[in-house]
LOKOLGU-442759 format. One record per residue: x, y, z of N, C-alpha, C, CB in turn; chain. Coordinates in nm, 4 decimals, decimal comma. Glycine has a CB too. Example, Ala and Ser with C-alpha at 12.3 -4.5 7.8 and 13.67 -1.06 7.14 Angstrom:
BEGIN
NODE   n.east  n.north     n.up  ca.east ca.north    ca.up   c.east  c.north     c.up  cb.east cb.north    cb.up mol
NODE   1,3190  -0,5690   0,7800   1,2300  -0,4500   0,7800   1,3200  -0,3300   0,7800   1,1308  -0,4473   0,9046   A
NODE   1,2850  -0,2250   0,7080   1,3670  -0,1060   0,7140   1,2900   0,0030   0,7870   1,4084  -0,0598   0,5725   A
This chain:
BEGIN
NODE   n.east  n.north     n.up  ca.east ca.north    ca.up   c.east  c.north     c.up  cb.east cb.north    cb.up mol
NODE   5,4460  12,4274  16,3485   5,5473  12,3384  16,3071   5,4892  12,2143  16,2484   5,6359  12,3062  16,4186   A
NODE   5,5540  12,1742  16,1474   5,5021  12,0540  16,0859   5,5897  11,9357  16,1233   5,4939  12,0698  15,9336   A
NODE   5,5271  11,8285  16,1225   5,5978  11,7085  16,1630   5,6545  11,6347  16,0403   5,5041  11,6163  16,2430   A
NODE   5,6435  11,6967  15,9367   5,6941  11,6311  15,8160   5,8452  11,6337  15,8166   5,6396  11,6989  15,6886   A
NODE   5,8974  11,5247  15,7775   6,0423  11,5175  15,7660   6,0820  11,5673  15,6282   6,0941  11,3727  15,7901   A
NODE   6,1846  11,6420  15,6284   6,2339  11,6898  15,4995   6,3154  11,5789  15,4349   6,3192  11,8195  15,5159   A
NODE   6,2782  11,5487  15,3151   6,3514  11,4441  15,2436   6,4826  11,5023  15,1932   6,2670  11,3863  15,1256   A
NODE   6,5859  11,4294  15,2139   6,7122  11,4817  15,1592   6,7059  11,4749  15,0071   6,8357  11,4012  15,2133   A
NODE   6,7361  11,5801  14,9467   6,7330  11,5859  14,8005   6,8669  11,5389  14,7451   6,7006  11,7296  14,7510   A
NODE   6,8555  11,4733  14,6328   6,9778  11,4274  14,5669   7,0507  11,5486  14,5123   6,9466  11,3249  14,4531   A
NODE   7,1782  11,5503  14,5299   7,2508  11,6635  14,4734   7,2444  11,6570  14,3207   7,3985  11,6646  14,5224   A
NODE   7,2147  11,7654  14,2630   7,2069  11,7734  14,1166   7,3488  11,7879  14,0639   7,1158  11,8937  14,0693   A
NODE   7,3815  11,6994  13,9756   7,5146  11,7067  13,9167   7,5115  11,8040  13,8011   7,5634  11,5675  13,8702   A
NODE   7,5943  11,8996  13,8126   7,6038  11,9963  13,7039   7,6863  11,9391  13,5889   7,6656  12,1281  13,7540   A
NODE   7,7617  11,8336  13,6188   7,8490  11,7755  13,5168   7,7808  11,6629  13,4408   7,9766  11,7242  13,5803   A
NODE   7,6598  11,6322  13,4692   7,5911  11,5211  13,4042   7,5885  11,5340  13,2523   7,4501  11,5108  13,4561   A
NODE   7,5275  11,6368  13,1961   7,5249  11,6504  13,0510   7,6648  11,6749  12,9932   7,4318  11,7640  13,0114   A
NODE   7,7471  11,7447  13,0695   7,8828  11,7716  13,0218   7,9600  11,6410  13,0085   7,9566  11,8685  13,1174   A
NODE   7,9398  11,5539  13,1047   8,0090  11,4264  13,1019   7,9666  11,3463  12,9794   7,9815  11,3473  13,2302   A
NODE   7,8409  11,3520  12,9478   7,7913  11,2810  12,8306   7,8544  11,3383  12,7031   7,6371  11,2895  12,8235   A
NODE   7,8668  11,4698  12,6983   7,9286  11,5335  12,5817   8,0763  11,4975  12,5721   7,9120  11,6859  12,5884   A
NODE   8,1442  11,4880  12,6866   8,2850  11,4510  12,6830   8,3018  11,3094  12,6295   8,3473  11,4629  12,8225   A
NODE   8,2127  11,2207  12,6650   8,2188  11,0836  12,6140   8,2003  11,0802  12,4634   8,1129  10,9967  12,6814   A
NODE   8,1075  11,1592  12,4140   8,0865  11,1619  12,2689   8,2041  11,2302  12,1999   7,9544  11,2343  12,2339   A
NODE   8,2678  11,3251  12,2674   8,3873  11,3905  12,2098   8,5029  11,2926  12,1975   8,4302  11,5109  12,2961   A
NODE   8,5213  11,2109  12,3005   8,6274  11,1098  12,2964   8,5975  11,0094  12,1856   8,6409  11,0374  12,4336   A
NODE   8,4707  10,9696  12,1751   8,4321  10,8751  12,0699   8,4565  10,9366  11,9321   8,2833  10,8340  12,0852   A
NODE   8,4290  11,0649  11,9186   8,4529  11,1321  11,7905   8,6016  11,1353  11,7586   8,3962  11,2752  11,7927   A
NODE   8,6839  11,1628  11,8591   8,8292  11,1638  11,8367   8,8814  11,0254  11,8001   8,9018  11,2149  11,9612   A
NODE   8,8283  10,9235  11,8650   8,8690  10,7868  11,8318   8,8275  10,7537  11,6884   8,8068  10,6849  11,9314   A
NODE   8,7057  10,7900  11,6533   8,6581  10,7659  11,5174   8,7420  10,8420  11,4158   8,5111  10,8058  11,5044   A
NODE   8,7783  10,9662  11,4467   8,8641  11,0450  11,3581   9,0003  10,9782  11,3418   8,8811  11,1881  11,4126   A
NODE   9,0556  10,9310  11,4530   9,1849  10,8621  11,4464   9,1787  10,7370  11,3614   9,2323  10,8264  11,5853   A
NODE   9,0745  10,6588  11,3787   9,0587  10,5372  11,2987   9,0408  10,5694  11,1507   8,9395  10,4560  11,3489   A
NODE   8,9653  10,6740  11,1223   8,9445  10,7146  10,9829   9,0757  10,7582  10,9194   8,8412  10,8283  10,9743   A
NODE   9,1532  10,8387  10,9926   9,2825  10,8830  10,9398   9,3784  10,7658  10,9199   9,3453  10,9861  11,0335   A
NODE   9,3752  10,6711  11,0128   9,4596  10,5521  10,9987   9,4193  10,4717  10,8750   9,4502  10,4639  11,1252   A
NODE   9,2893  10,4573  10,8538   9,2414  10,3829  10,7370   9,2802  10,4543  10,6075   9,0883  10,3645  10,7438   A
NODE   9,2659  10,5854  10,6057   9,3059  10,6608  10,4861   9,4564  10,6500  10,4622   9,2653  10,8088  10,4996   A
NODE   9,5332  10,6550  10,5699   9,6780  10,6378  10,5566   9,7126  10,5011  10,5012   9,7466  10,6579  10,6909   A
NODE   9,6437  10,3988  10,5486   9,6670  10,2632  10,4987   9,6346  10,2528  10,3496   9,5830  10,1623  10,5780   A
NODE   9,5248  10,3111  10,3092   9,4873  10,3099  10,1668   9,5909  10,3828  10,0837   9,3490  10,3738  10,1462   A
NODE   9,6403  10,4965  10,1337   9,7417  10,5724  10,0604   9,8707  10,4920  10,0458   9,7703  10,7055  10,1312   A
NODE   9,9100  10,4231  10,1523  10,0320  10,3408  10,1466  10,0135  10,2264  10,0476  10,0676  10,2848  10,2870   A
NODE   9,8983  10,1637  10,0487   9,8734  10,0541   9,9553   9,8722  10,1030   9,8104   9,7408   9,9857   9,9885   A
NODE   9,8154  10,2212   9,7868   9,8145  10,2771   9,6512   9,9569  10,3065   9,6054   9,7288  10,4058   9,6456   A
NODE  10,0382  10,3608   9,6950  10,1788  10,3890   9,6619  10,2535  10,2587   9,6353  10,2480  10,4681   9,7765   A
NODE  10,2242  10,1564   9,7141  10,2863  10,0254   9,6948  10,2529   9,9716   9,5565  10,2402   9,9263   9,8036   A
NODE  10,1294   9,9866   9,5148  10,0874   9,9407   9,3829  10,1594  10,0180   9,2734   9,9359   9,9551   9,3669   A
NODE  10,1722  10,1496   9,2899  10,2436  10,2309   9,1912  10,3890  10,1874   9,1792  10,2362  10,3794   9,2286   A
NODE  10,4516  10,1634   9,2918  10,5925  10,1211   9,2909  10,6061   9,9837   9,2261  10,6500  10,1183   9,4350   A
NODE  10,5141   9,8941   9,2552  10,5191   9,7598   9,1968  10,5028   9,7665   9,0447  10,4095   9,6701   9,2583   A
NODE  10,4134   9,8510   8,9969  10,3951   9,8657   8,8525  10,5193   9,9257   8,7880  10,2726   9,9529   8,8225   A
NODE  10,5786  10,0265   8,8512  10,7008  10,0877   8,7978  10,8148   9,9868   8,7964  10,7405  10,2116   8,8807   A
NODE  10,8250   9,9052   8,9004  10,9299   9,8034   8,9064  10,9120   9,7018   8,7946  10,9294   9,7329   9,0431   A
NODE  10,7895   9,6598   8,7711  10,7632   9,5653   8,6621  10,8020   9,6227   8,5262  10,6161   9,5261   8,6610   A
NODE  10,7699   9,7499   8,5062  10,8054   9,8152   8,3802  10,9571   9,8219   8,3633  10,7451   9,9566   8,3742   A
NODE  11,0270   9,8578   8,4703  11,1727   9,8681   8,4640  11,2376   9,7317   8,4433  11,2267   9,9325   8,5913   A
NODE  11,1815   9,6277   8,5036  11,2349   9,4937   8,4828  11,2157   9,4487   8,3387  11,1684   9,3948   8,5779   A
NODE  11,1037   9,4860   8,2781  11,0806   9,4526   8,1377  11,1825   9,5233   8,0493  10,9373   9,4908   8,0956   A
NODE  11,2078   9,6519   8,0776  11,3066   9,7278   8,0013  11,4446   9,6671   8,0193  11,3071   9,8755   8,0444   A
NODE  11,4787   9,6263   8,1425  11,6085   9,5654   8,1670  11,6240   9,4363   8,0864  11,6268   9,5375   8,3168   A
NODE  11,5194   9,3559   8,0820  11,5243   9,2329   8,0033  11,5465   9,2614   7,8551  11,3958   9,1537   8,0221   A
NODE  11,4774   9,3632   7,8039  11,4953   9,4001   7,6631  11,6377   9,4488   7,6372  11,3941   9,5088   7,6226   A
NODE  11,6912   9,5283   7,7303  11,8278   9,5782   7,7127  11,9307   9,4657   7,7201  11,8592   9,6838   7,8183   A
NODE  11,9095   9,3702   7,8093  12,0019   9,2563   7,8165  11,9981   9,1740   7,6881  11,9677   9,1671   7,9369   A
NODE  11,8793   9,1565   7,6325  11,8675   9,0833   7,5053  11,9364   9,1592   7,3926  11,7192   9,0596   7,4698   A
NODE  11,9195   9,2907   7,3897  11,9854   9,3725   7,2876  12,1377   9,3649   7,3041  11,9372   9,5200   7,2961   A
NODE  12,1842   9,3678   7,4277  12,3283   9,3582   7,4534  12,3823   9,2248   7,4041  12,3583   9,3753   7,6037   A
NODE  12,3091   9,1156   7,4294  12,3518   8,9839   7,3827  12,3605   8,9787   7,2307  12,2562   8,8765   7,4329   A
NODE  12,2589   9,0353   7,1642  12,2602   9,0370   7,0172  12,3756   9,1204   6,9628  12,1277   9,0913   6,9636   A
NODE  12,4010   9,2368   7,0254  12,5090   9,3228   6,9787  12,6462   9,2583   6,9989  12,5037   9,4566   7,0505   A
NODE  12,6656   9,1878   7,1113  12,7927   9,1177   7,1329  12,8118   9,0089   7,0282  12,7980   9,0568   7,2746   A
NODE  12,7035   8,9407   6,9962  12,7112   8,8372   6,8930  12,7467   8,8997   6,7578  12,5772   8,7600   6,8831   A
NODE  12,6857   9,0125   6,7267  12,7146   9,0808   6,6006  12,8589   9,1315   6,5971  12,6171   9,1975   6,5798   A
NODE  12,9090   9,1835   6,7093  13,0479   9,2296   6,7143  13,1425   9,1124   6,6887  13,0790   9,2956   6,8512   A
NODE  13,1144   8,9980   6,7521  13,1980   8,8798   6,7289  13,1960   8,8370   6,5834  13,1520   8,7646   6,8166   A
NODE  13,0804   8,8433   6,5208  13,0693   8,8056   6,3792  13,1438   8,9049   6,2907  12,9214   8,7977   6,3367   A
NODE  13,1320   9,0346   6,3215  13,1983   9,1359   6,2383  13,3499   9,1355   6,2568  13,1433   9,2743   6,2706   A
NODE  13,4001   9,0931   6,3727  13,5437   9,0901   6,3991  13,6117   8,9644   6,3454  13,5683   9,1010   6,5471   A
NODE  13,5370   8,8716   6,2912  13,5933   8,7458   6,2436  13,7006   8,7734   6,1381  13,4822   8,6546   6,1859   A
NODE  13,8249   8,7264   6,1605  13,9339   8,7537   6,0650  13,9071   8,6991   5,9254  14,0629   8,6952   6,1166   A
NODE  13,8433   8,5853   5,9152  13,8125   8,5291   5,7833  13,7176   8,6206   5,7059  13,7506   8,3886   5,7978   A
NODE  13,6193   8,6739   5,7739  13,5244   8,7665   5,7100  13,5959   8,8934   5,6658  13,4084   8,8016   5,8063   A
NODE  13,6850   8,9449   5,7496  13,7573   9,0680   5,7154  13,8459   9,0449   5,5932  13,8426   9,1166   5,8352   A
NODE  13,9161   8,9318   5,5888  14,0023   8,9003   5,4720  13,9195   8,8884   5,3448  14,0807   8,7687   5,4957   A
NODE  13,8058   8,8222   5,3546  13,7193   8,8053   5,2374  13,6696   8,9410   5,1885  13,5995   8,7131   5,2707   A
NODE  13,6259   9,0277   5,2808  13,5787   9,1602   5,2394  13,6918   9,2418   5,1778  13,5187   9,2357   5,3590   A
NODE  13,8125   9,2296   5,2321  13,9263   9,3057   5,1788  13,9580   9,2604   5,0369  14,0507   9,2891   5,2695   A
NODE  13,9568   9,1317   5,0133  13,9872   9,0819   4,8779  13,8754   9,1114   4,7793  14,0130   8,9319   4,8815   A
NODE  13,7519   9,0802   4,8171  13,6415   9,0890   4,7221  13,5903   9,2319   4,7031  13,5282   9,0007   4,7676   A
NODE  13,5571   9,3000   4,8077  13,4952   9,4321   4,7939  13,5973   9,5431   4,7735  13,4115   9,4627   4,9157   A
NODE  13,7099   9,5347   4,8437  13,8084   9,6427   4,8363  13,9220   9,6136   4,7383  13,8657   9,6686   4,9732   A
NODE  13,9212   9,4941   4,6774  14,0215   9,4520   4,5793  14,1629   9,4644   4,6375  14,0093   9,5364   4,4502   A
NODE  14,1782   9,4226   4,7605  14,3083   9,4259   4,8254  14,3735   9,2891   4,8103  14,2955   9,4657   4,9754   A
NODE  14,5046   9,2880   4,8084  14,5806   9,1631   4,7978  14,6798   9,1589   4,9133  14,6545   9,1518   4,6589   A
NODE  14,7292   9,0398   4,9444  14,8299   9,0311   5,0497  14,9546   9,1113   5,0101  14,8668   8,8830   5,0776   A
NODE  15,0271   9,1580   5,1075  15,1446   9,2408   5,0825  15,2604   9,1524   5,0354  15,1844   9,3202   5,2102   A
NODE  15,3239   9,1961   4,9268  15,4429   9,1285   4,8740  15,5631   9,1929   4,9448  15,4535   9,1415   4,7136   A
NODE  15,6584   9,1135   4,9936  15,7716   9,1700   5,0655  15,8501   9,2753   4,9868  15,8635   9,0604   5,1053   A
NODE  15,8487   9,2680   4,8561  15,9230   9,3670   4,7770  15,8529   9,5022   4,7753  15,9418   9,3170   4,6340   A
NODE  15,7255   9,5036   4,8070  15,6498   9,6298   4,8098  15,6691   9,7080   4,9398  15,5021   9,6016   4,7898   A
NODE  15,7354   9,6471   5,0374  15,7546   9,7123   5,1676  15,8765   9,8019   5,1576  15,7713   9,6072   5,2832   A
NODE  15,8573   9,9294   5,1875  15,9674  10,0255   5,1858  15,9826  10,0851   5,3255  15,9430  10,1378   5,0796   A
NODE  16,1005  10,0773   5,3815  16,1207  10,1371   5,5127  16,1226  10,2882   5,5061  16,2491  10,0871   5,5738   A
NODE  16,0751  10,3514   5,6090  16,0729  10,4969   5,6167  16,1680  10,5389   5,7295  15,9264  10,5511   5,6413   A
NODE  16,2424  10,6399   5,7060  16,3331  10,6878   5,8096  16,4792  10,6578   5,7755  16,2969  10,6251   5,9436   A
NODE  16,5627  10,6468   5,8774  16,7053  10,6239   5,8580  16,7313  10,4827   5,8067  16,7814  10,6476   5,9887   A
NODE  16,8183  10,4738   5,7120  16,8589  10,3445   5,6611  17,0047  10,3199   5,6963  16,8369  10,3361   5,5090   A
NODE  17,0430  10,2025   5,7372  17,1823  10,1754   5,7753  17,2796  10,1686   5,6606  17,1891  10,0490   5,8490   A
């Protein structure tokens, strides 16, 4: 018999390397999540820029259409002017005012 005392051995953890791998797996998932979030943010910002450019283009078109509408209303007012119409009727169409004797009633006469 020996008088040597047996040293208690430390229990070997079978989960030691596995635990380390699980930590790196969690870190990888966190990194993946952050990467996807960053890509999503970039995509949203790119879409925002596209919408802003389209809005600017549409606002420019609206301004042009409003200006065209203003010009057309002004032209309609000018073309509807009674003095202009009378002048065109006399000069270009050789029309004269109606003489009351030239008016003939149509239909039943009393």
